[in-house]
C-alpha positions in Angstrom: 10.2 23.1 -1.1 6.5 22.2 -1.0 4.1 24.7 -0.3 0.9 22.3 -0.2 -0.4 21.9 3.1 -0.1 18.5 4.6 -3.3 17.0 5.3 -4.6 14.5 8.1 -7.3 12.1 8.1 -10.4 12.3 9.9 -13.2 9.8 10.6 -16.4 10.6 11.8 -19.9 9.1 11.3 -22.7 10.8 8.8 -26.2 9.7 8.2 -26.8 7.2 5.1 -29.2 9.8 3.7 -26.6 12.5 3.9 -23.9 10.3 2.7 -25.8 9.3 -0.3 -26.6 12.9 -1.2 -22.9 13.9 -1.1 -22.1 10.7 -3.3 -24.8 11.8 -5.9 -23.4 15.3 -5.9 -19.7 14.1 -6.1 -21.0 11.9 -9.0 -22.8 14.6 -10.9 -20.1 17.3 -10.8 -17.0 15.1 -10.4 -15.7 16.7 -7.9 -14.5 14.5 -5.1 -16.3 14.0 -1.9 -13.4 15.0 0.0 -13.2 18.6 -1.7 -17.1 19.1 -0.3 -16.1 18.2 3.1 -13.1 20.6 3.2 -15.0 23.6 1.9 -18.0 22.9 4.3 -15.5 22.6 7.4 -13.7 25.9 5.8 -17.0 27.6 5.7 -18.2 26.8 9.3 -14.7 27.5 10.9 -15.4 31.3 9.0 -18.8 31.6 10.5 -17.6 30.6 13.9 -14.2 32.5 13.5 -14.8 34.9 17.0 -15.6 32.1 18.9 -12.3 30.4 18.0 -9.2 30.8 20.7 -5.9 32.0 19.2 
């Protein structure tokens, strides 16, 4: 069995300035933009964990 979680696609809008900064960061660190976005969402969900409905 494969223990890797399945990923879903998400589409959202981001300001050109934020997108440019994300692209620059990704290029300079060689870490994919998607990895940074998953990390940011995970941090946000951890921050508001007490507000999530089970």
